[in-house]
C-alpha positions in Angstrom: 82.6 96.7 61.7 80.2 98.7 63.8 80.2 96.0 66.5 84.0 96.1 66.8 83.9 99.9 67.1 81.3 99.7 69.9 83.4 97.1 71.7 86.5 99.3 71.5 84.7 102.3 72.8 83.2 100.2 75.7 86.7 99.0 76.6 88.1 102.5 76.5 85.3 103.8 78.8 85.7 100.8 81.2 89.5 101.6 81.5 88.8 105.3 82.1 86.3 104.6 84.9 88.8 102.3 86.5 91.6 104.8 86.4 89.3 107.4 87.9 88.1 105.1 90.7 91.7 104.2 91.5 92.7 107.8 91.6 89.9 108.7 94.1 90.6 105.7 96.3 94.3 106.5 96.5 93.5 110.2 97.3 91.1 109.3 100.1 93.6 106.7 101.6 96.3 109.4 101.6 94.0 111.8 103.6 93.3 109.2 106.2 97.1 108.4 106.6 98.0 112.1 107.1 97.0 112.0 110.8 99.8 110.8 113.0 98.4 111.5 116.5 96.9 109.1 119.0 93.4 107.7 118.2 90.9 107.0 120.9 87.5 105.3 121.0 84.3 106.9 122.1 83.0 105.0 125.1 79.4 105.4 124.1 79.3 104.7 120.3 82.8 103.1 119.7 83.8 105.6 117.0 87.5 106.2 116.7 88.6 109.8 116.7 91.8 111.8 117.3 92.5 112.3 120.9 92.6 116.2 120.4 89.0 116.0 119.2 87.7 113.8 122.0 86.3 114.9 125.4 88.1 113.1 128.3 85.5 111.8 130.8 87.7 109.7 133.0 90.8 107.7 133.3 91.4 106.4 129.7 87.8 107.1 128.7 86.7 109.5 126.0 83.5 110.6 124.2 82.9 112.2 120.8 81.2 115.5 120.5 77.9 113.8 119.9 77.7 112.5 123.4 
């Protein structure tokens, strides 16, 4: 009887963890999708960043603020 109770509690905890992880993943995915502008690549490190945040260094070349 005690073993069955422990198994049920473990299953409930496992489901709760999955629900929280899915909610956090969905929230972070929505935050990334909110940006609709043009993305460019830093010519030094290759990081993608919004064109408004990048520093233009030439014809079609950009750098992030770290370079």
